[in-house]
C-alpha positions in Angstrom: 0.9 18.0 -6.3 0.5 21.3 -4.5 -2.9 22.0 -6.2 -5.1 19.4 -7.8 -6.9 19.7 -11.1 -10.3 19.6 -9.1 -9.3 22.7 -7.1 -8.0 24.7 -10.1 -10.9 23.8 -12.3 -13.5 24.8 -9.7 -11.7 28.1 -9.0 -10.9 29.3 -12.5 -12.6 27.3 -15.2 -16.0 27.4 -16.8 -16.4 23.6 -16.7 -19.3 21.9 -15.0 -18.9 19.6 -12.0 -19.5 16.6 -14.2 -16.9 17.6 -16.7 -14.4 18.4 -14.0 -14.9 14.9 -12.6 -14.3 13.4 -16.0 -11.0 15.5 -16.5 -9.8 14.6 -12.9 -9.6 10.9 -13.9 -6.7 11.8 -16.2 -4.6 13.4 -13.4 -3.2 10.0 -12.1 -1.8 9.1 -15.5 -0.5 12.3 -16.8 3.0 11.4 -15.7 2.7 8.0 -17.4 1.7 9.8 -20.6 4.6 12.3 -20.3 7.1 9.4 -19.8 5.7 7.4 -22.7 5.9 10.3 -25.1 9.2 11.7 -23.7 7.6 15.1 -23.9 6.4 17.6 -21.5 2.6 17.8 -21.1 0.3 20.7 -20.3 -3.4 20.5 -19.7 -5.6 23.6 -20.6 -9.2 24.3 -19.9 -11.4 27.2 -20.9 -11.4 29.9 -18.3 -14.3 31.7 -16.6 -13.4 34.9 -18.4 -14.3 35.2 -22.1 -11.5 34.4 -24.5 -9.2 32.9 -21.7 -7.4 29.6 -20.9 -6.3 28.1 -17.6 -3.3 25.7 -17.3 -4.4 23.1 -14.8 -1.5 20.5 -15.0 2.1 20.2 -16.1 4.2 17.1 -16.2 7.9 16.6 -17.3 9.2 13.1 -18.5 10.7 11.0 -15.7 10.4 13.7 -13.3 9.0 13.1 -9.9 9.2 16.8 -8.8 6.4 18.1 -11.1 4.7 19.9 -8.2 7.6 22.4 -8.0 7.0 23.3 -11.7 3.2 23.3 -11.3 3.6 25.8 -8.4 4.7 28.4 -11.1 3.0 27.3 -14.3 -0.5 26.1 -13.4 -3.6 27.9 -12.0 -3.0 31.0 -14.1 -5.5 32.5 -16.5 -4.0 33.1 -20.0 -5.5 35.2 -22.9 -6.5 33.1 -25.8 -4.3 35.1 -28.2 -1.2 33.9 -26.1 -1.9 30.3 -26.9 -3.6 30.4 -30.3 -3.1 26.8 -31.3 -4.5 25.6 -27.8 -7.5 27.9 -28.2 -8.2 26.6 -31.7 -8.2 22.9 -30.4 -10.7 23.9 -27.7 -13.0 25.7 -30.1 -12.9 23.2 -33.0 -12.2 19.9 -31.1 -9.6 18.7 -33.6 -6.0 17.8 -33.1 -3.4 20.4 -34.3 0.3 20.2 -34.8 2.2 23.4 -34.7 5.3 25.2 -33.3 5.6 27.5 -30.4 8.4 30.1 -29.7 10.0 29.3 -26.3 12.8 31.7 -26.7 13.5 34.4 -29.1 14.2 32.7 -32.4 13.7 29.1 -30.9 10.8 27.1 -32.1 9.6 24.1 -30.3 7.3 21.3 -31.7 3.9 21.2 -30.2 1.0 18.7 -30.6 -2.4 19.6 -29.2 -5.3 17.2 -28.8 -9.0 17.6 -27.7 -10.1 15.9 -24.4 -13.8 15.3 -24.7 -16.5 14.5 -22.2 -19.1 11.8 -22.5 -21.3 14.0 -24.8 -18.4 14.6 -27.2 -17.8 18.3 -26.2 -14.1 19.4 -25.9 -13.6 20.2 -22.3 -9.7 20.5 -22.3 -6.7 20.5 -24.6 -3.8 18.1 -24.0 -0.6 19.7 -25.2 2.6 17.8 -25.8 5.6 19.9 -26.4 9.3 19.5 -26.8 11.3 18.1 -29.7 11.9 14.3 -29.8 13.6 11.8 -32.2 11.6 11.1 -35.3 11.4 7.5 -34.4 9.5 8.4 -31.2 7.0 10.8 -32.7 4.3 8.1 -33.0 4.4 7.6 -29.1 2.8 11.1 -28.7 -0.5 10.0 -30.1 -0.2 6.7 -28.2 0.3 8.6 -25.0 -2.8 10.8 -25.8 -5.0 7.7 -26.4 -3.8 6.4 -23.0 -5.3 9.5 -21.4 -8.7 8.8 -23.1 -9.0 5.3 -21.6 -11.4 5.4 -18.6 -9.6 4.4 -15.5 -10.8 1.7 -13.2 -9.3 1.4 -9.7 -8.0 -2.0 -10.3 -6.1 -1.0 -13.4 -4.4 2.1 -12.1 -1.1 0.3 -11.3 -0.7 -0.5 -14.9 -0.4 3.3 -15.6 2.1 4.0 -13.0 5.0 6.3 -14.2 7.7 4.5 -16.4 11.2 3.8 -15.5 14.2 4.2 -17.7 14.7 0.5 -17.5 11.5 -0.3 -19.3 11.4 -0.9 -23.0 8.4 0.1 -25.0 6.6 -1.9 -27.7 3.5 -0.7 -29.5 1.3 -3.1 -31.4 -1.7 -2.1 -33.6 -5.1 -3.8 -33.5 -4.0 -6.2 -36.2 -1.1 -7.5 -34.3 1.6 -5.5 -36.2 4.4 -4.0 -34.2 4.5 -0.2 -35.0 7.2 0.8 -32.6 9.8 -0.8 -30.4 12.6 1.1 -28.7 16.2 -0.1 -28.2 15.6 -1.4 -24.8 12.7 -3.5 -26.0 14.7 -4.8 -29.0 17.6 -5.8 -26.7 15.4 -7.7 -24.3 13.6 -9.6 -27.1 16.8 -10.4 -28.9 18.1 -12.1 -25.7 14.8 -14.1 -25.7 15.7 -15.5 -29.1 14.0 -13.1 -31.6 16.0 -12.6 -34.7 15.8 -9.6 -36.8 13.9 -6.3 -36.6 10.7 -5.7 -34.8 9.1 -2.9 -36.7 6.4 -4.2 -39.0 6.7 -7.8 -37.4 3.3 -9.5 -36.9 3.0 -11.0 -33.4 0.8 -13.9 -34.7 3.8 -15.1 -36.8 5.6 -15.9 -33.5 5.2 -19.1 -31.5 5.7 -17.4 -28.1 3.9 -14.4 -26.8 6.8 -12.6 -25.1 5.3 -9.3 -25.7 1.9 -10.3 -24.2 -0.1 -8.5 -26.9 -1.9 -11.7 -28.1 -3.6 -12.1 -24.8 -4.4 -8.5 -24.5 -5.9 -8.3 -28.1 -8.1 -11.3 -27.3 -9.3 -10.1 -24.0 -9.2 -6.3 -24.4 -7.8 -6.4 -20.8 -4.5 -5.2 -19.4 -2.4 -7.1 -17.0 1.1 -7.3 -15.3 3.1 -10.5 -15.0 6.7 -12.0 -14.8 8.1 -14.2 -17.5 10.8 -16.8 -16.9 12.5 -18.2 -20.0 15.8 -20.2 -20.1 17.0 -18.9 -16.7 16.2 -15.3 -17.6 13.5 -13.2 -16.1 11.7 -10.2 -17.2 8.5 -8.3 -16.3 5.9 -6.8 -18.5 3.0 -4.4 -18.3 0.5 -4.9 -21.1 -2.1 -2.0 -21.7 -4.8 -2.2 -24.3 -5.9 1.2 -25.6 -9.5 1.1 -26.7 -11.7 3.5 -28.8 -15.5 2.8 -28.8 -14.8 -0.6 -27.2 -12.3 -1.9 -29.9 -8.6 -2.2 -29.2 -6.6 0.3 -31.3 -3.3 -0.3 -29.8 -1.4 -2.4 -27.3 1.4 -0.8 -25.2 3.8 -3.5 -23.8 6.4 -2.2 -21.3 9.2 -4.8 -20.8 11.9 -4.8 -18.1 14.9 -7.1 -17.7 15.0 -8.4 -14.2 17.3 -11.4 -14.3 20.0 -10.0 -12.1 17.6 -8.4 -9.8 15.6 -11.7 -9.6 18.7 -13.5 -8.5 19.6 -10.8 -5.9 16.1 -10.9 -4.5 16.2 -14.8 -4.2 19.5 -14.4 -2.4 18.1 -11.8 -0.2 15.2 -14.1 0.7 17.6 -16.9 1.6 19.7 -14.4 3.8 16.5 -13.2 5.4 15.3 -16.7 6.2 18.8 -17.4 7.7 18.7 -14.2 9.8 15.2 -15.0 11.0 16.3 -18.5 11.9 19.2 -17.1 13.9 17.0 -14.7 15.7 14.7 -17.6 16.6 17.6 -19.8 17.9 19.0 -16.9 19.9 15.7 -16.4 21.5 15.4 -20.1 22.3 18.8 -20.2 23.8 18.1 -17.0 25.9 14.9 -18.6 27.2 16.8 -21.7 28.1 19.3 -19.7 30.0 16.5 -17.9 31.8 15.0 -21.2 32.7 18.1 -22.4 34.3 18.5 -19.2 36.3 14.9 -19.6 37.5 15.7 -23.1 38.7 18.8 -21.7 40.5 16.7 -19.0 42.1 14.2 -21.5 43.5 17.1 -23.4 45.1 18.6 -20.2 46.5 18.0 -19.6 50.3 19.3 -16.0 50.4 16.7 -13.5 49.5 19.3 -11.1 48.1 20.5 -13.9 45.8 17.1 -14.8 44.7 16.4 -11.1 43.8 19.6 -10.9 41.8 18.8 -14.0 40.0 15.2 -12.9 39.2 16.4 -9.5 37.9 19.0 -11.4 35.7 16.2 -13.5 34.3 14.1 -10.4 33.4 17.1 -8.8 31.6 17.7 -11.9 29.6 14.0 -12.2 28.7 13.9 -8.6 27.6 16.6 -9.4 25.1 14.9 -12.6 24.0 11.8 -10.6 23.5 13.4 -8.4 20.8 14.9 -11.4 19.1 11.4 -13.0 19.1 10.0 -10.0 17.3 12.8 -10.0 14.7 12.3 -13.8 14.2 8.7 -13.1 13.2 9.1 -10.2 10.7 11.0 -9.4 7.6 12.9 -6.3 8.6 15.7 -5.4 10.8 13.8 -2.5 12.6 11.6 -3.0 15.5 8.6 -0.9 16.6 9.8 0.0 20.1 6.5 1.5 21.1 4.7 -1.9 20.5 7.7 -3.7 22.1 7.6 -1.3 25.1 3.8 -1.8 25.7 4.3 -5.6 25.7 7.3 -5.3 28.0 5.4 -3.4 30.5 2.6 -5.9 30.6 4.9 -9.0 30.8 7.1 -7.3 33.6 4.1 -6.3 35.7 2.6 -9.8 35.3 5.8 -11.6 36.2 7.2 -9.4 39.0 4.4 -7.8 40.8 3.1 -9.6 43.8 -0.5 -10.9 43.4 -1.7 -8.8 46.3 -0.4 -5.6 44.8 -2.8 -3.6 42.6 -0.5 -2.0 40.1 -2.3 -0.1 37.3 -0.3 0.3 34.1 -0.7 3.1 31.6 1.1 3.2 28.1 1.3 6.2 25.8 3.0 6.2 22.4 2.7 5.5 18.6 4.6 3.4 16.2 8.3 4.2 16.2 10.9 2.1 14.5 14.5 1.7 15.5 17.3 -0.6 14.3 17.4 -4.0 16.1 20.5 -3.1 18.1 19.2 0.2 19.4 15.8 -1.3 20.0 17.5 -4.0 22.2 19.2 -1.2 24.2 15.8 0.5 24.6 14.2 -2.8 25.8 16.9 -3.3 28.4 16.6 0.3 29.6 12.9 -0.1 29.9 13.3 -3.5 31.6 15.6 -2.0 34.3 13.4 1.1 34.9 10.2 -1.0 35.1 11.9 -3.6 37.4 13.3 -0.8 39.6 9.9 0.8 39.9 8.2 -2.5 40.8 10.9 -3.7 43.2 11.9 -0.5 44.9 9.4 2.1 44.0 6.4 -0.1 45.2 8.5 -2.1 47.6 6.3 -1.2 50.6 3.1 -0.1 48.6 0.2 -2.4 47.6 -1.2 -0.1 45.0 -0.1 2.5 42.4 0.3 3.5 38.9 3.1 2.6 36.6 3.3 4.6 33.3 5.5 4.2 30.2 5.7 6.6 27.3 7.5 6.3 24.0 7.4 9.3 21.7 9.1 10.9 18.7 9.7 14.7 19.1 11.2 15.7 15.7 14.5 13.8 15.3 14.6 13.0 18.9 13.1 10.0 20.8 11.8 10.4 24.4 11.2 7.4 26.6 9.9 7.9 30.1 8.9 5.6 33.0 6.9 7.1 35.8 5.6 5.6 39.0 3.6 6.7 42.0 5.7 4.8 44.5 7.8 5.9 47.4 10.3 7.8 45.5 14.1 7.6 45.1 16.3 7.1 48.2 18.0 10.3 49.5 21.2 11.1 47.6 20.3 8.9 44.6 21.0 10.5 41.2 22.0 9.4 37.8 25.7 10.1 38.5 25.5 7.9 41.7 23.0 5.1 41.1 21.6 3.4 44.0 21.2 0.1 42.2 23.0 -2.0 39.6 20.0 -1.6 37.3 20.4 2.1 37.2 24.2 1.7 36.5 23.1 -0.5 33.4 20.7 2.2 32.4 23.4 4.9 32.4 25.8 2.8 30.5 23.2 1.9 27.8 22.1 5.4 27.4 25.5 7.0 27.2 27.4 4.3 25.3 24.7 2.7 23.0 22.2 5.5 22.4 24.5 8.5 22.9 21.6 10.1 24.7 20.9 11.8 28.0 18.6 10.9 30.9 17.2 12.6 34.0 15.7 11.3 37.3 13.2 13.5 39.0 10.3 13.5 41.5 6.9 12.7 40.2 4.2 14.9 41.7 2.5 14.3 44.0 4.6 11.3 44.7 6.9 8.7 43.0 9.7 9.0 40.4 10.0 9.9 36.8 12.9 8.9 34.6 13.2 10.4 31.2 15.5 9.2 28.5 16.2 11.2 25.2 18.3 10.3 22.3 18.5 11.1 18.5 17.3 8.8 15.7 20.0 7.7 13.3 20.0 6.7 9.7 19.9 3.0 10.4 16.6 3.4 12.4 14.9 4.4 9.1 16.7 2.2 6.7 16.0 -1.2 8.1 16.4 -4.2 5.7 13.1 -4.9 4.2 11.8 -8.2 3.3 9.6 -9.2 0.4 10.3 -14.5 -29.1 7.4 -11.9 -29.7 
């Protein structure tokens, strides 16, 4: 929402802080009440000016864009004569059913209910408006009762907005079904219930598919998943109490059999993918081990250096697969990976007598696994280049890595305080194989740009920029009556 009930009431209403606090508890479940009743809801409070009202909230069924409507319709003082039915409810504290002209000659049904504080004083009017099917009219009062139930933090998820896939069943305090929509009837018929549901007493059924028996016995709501003969459905069971006694039970049922099977298949696929990443990591580390052995046997320093650089490249790819093997998504936090790569590279490649200080700057930034691997290889090459060539003749210095999101663009930079690039070196004419690899990865895989510049007062700074893509954000995430 753009403006909360708390802010509007403090600014425009005559309510006390205690009354505003009580009314504020209803804010989180107004959308639930609108979805359940299939009607728009408007909440009115008495204004600071005599004979005035203030609209403090507006909700539309199954709409998740209510704040746009509210920006126009709430927070405005209205003269009492403009909403006589609402004003009457506020003054008398009794429900009222009436009509309201929304356009010339067009009358819309209106049901207004009092919202009372702990002392029984009417502090607001809850107004349901809009025409609904006759069979659904009883849900308006049920939705109003739901707004009266004191909300505990642990129970708030029970009152989250409805989805169009959820069927609704209402049971009275004696266990008799007073309402069941077509969705709920269809779900329960698939579970073996024969005949109609309206007027059926749940205590005559052997199985408690609706879940109302338990809620009537405990006066507590709950959510669970039921498996019956290979079929799966979920339920939210909400007891609506008055003076500590259960008046109604609202049970929201959703068929999830197909979705359940798809989730199970996804879990299997996810496990297989994670196992593949784990095996790739192991194979890469085996290859790196073999190259290390070959490096130790080499007598030529140039050959040793080439083999060691290859080992580091392989390990950087292995590192990304290790991350993917540990998590349930196909996206990688490249900032966290870059920080670990910097630490590992300095530890493995910097000579013990050198004093290389490392600095990392960056916040969480997720990229798809393929693009994260390219970034890891680029970082590995730039860090290796700085350690081998930038600090080649130096015994101390600072090596900094930065990973930042700047709007839709990602900026990665590696800065050292070493001896600087050799004369004539630039990104078009790389002096080393590592920089040729960097250029290829940036231009081909990331479709980005890069720049090599002098770092002041000494050293080199390499900056890489590329755009985030859709796959960087949409990684595959894992996890009778």
